N, C-alpha and C positions, 0 to 999 in steps of 0.2 A: 536322401535316405537310401536309395539303391546303391549309390557310390559308397556310402558308409558301410552298408552290409557287405558289399563286394570286398572292401578293404578288410573287414573282420574275417571273412572267409579266407582271403589270401594269408592273413596273419595266422590263422589256424593251420593252414597247410604248411607254413614255414616253421611254426612252433606249436606242434600238437599239444593238446591238453587232454589229460586222461578223463574219460567219461563224456567227452564232447561228441555230440551227434554228427557234427560236421567232420570231425576226424574219423569217426566210424565210417562215414561214406567214403572218404578218401582211402581208408585202409582196405575197404572192400573192392575198390577199383571202379573202372569205367562202366562195366556191365551193371553193377549195382546202382550207380548214379543214373544211368540211362533208364533202368527199370523204374526208379523213383520218378524221373521226369515223365515217363509214360503214364504211370499211375496217377500222378497229380494232374496231368493234362486231361485224362479221362474224368477225374473227379470234378474238374472245372466244368466240363461239358454237362455232367449230370447236375451239378449245383446250379447251373444256369437255367435248368428246367424246374428247379425247386424254389429257392428263395434267395433274396439278395444277400443276407448275412452269410449264408453258406457259400455263395459265390465269392464274396470278399475273402473269406477264410481260405478257400481252396486256391484262389488266385494268388494269395500271399504265399501259400505253400509252393505253388508252381514257380513263382518268381525266385524264391529261395533256392529251390533245386536247380533251376536254370543257371543261377549264379554259381552254384557249386560246380556244375558242368563246365561253365566257361573257365573257371579257375583251374579245374582239372585238365582242361585242354589248352591252357595258356592263352586264352583269348581275352584281351582286355576290353573294358567298357569303351575305351576310345575307339577300338576297331569296330565295335557295334555302332557307335555314334557316326563314324565315318561312312559306314555302309548305309545307314539310315539317311544321312545327308545326301548321298548320291541319288537316293530315290525321291527326295523332297521335290515336289512340284512336277514330277513326271506323271503324265496321264497314262492310265492303263485302260486299254479298250477291252470291254468284256468279250468281244469276239476273238481276242487273242488269248484268252484264258480257257483252260480246260473247264468243261462243265463239272459241277460238283459230282454228278453221277458217274463221271468218267475217271475220277481220282481213285 
């Protein structure tokens, strides 16, 4: 499903369609896309404190906007998969991580 959505977003960037929200984001540029990603990330956090249906909806919005960002920045899903595969099976020690309060 994510691959299909990513492909549709790529297609919209290559062949804009009038009235398309995706094309609106591309026409507004990187700053607008980043603002939307930030807004949606915040909404996911708030939704997680409220209810599951809201969390599902907001997570879907965040994934969509993240995919728009990846397309805008010419980052392929394969590049993301490769990065995730590099991390697979690696142990991360909590003492090597910054404390949440220090972020």
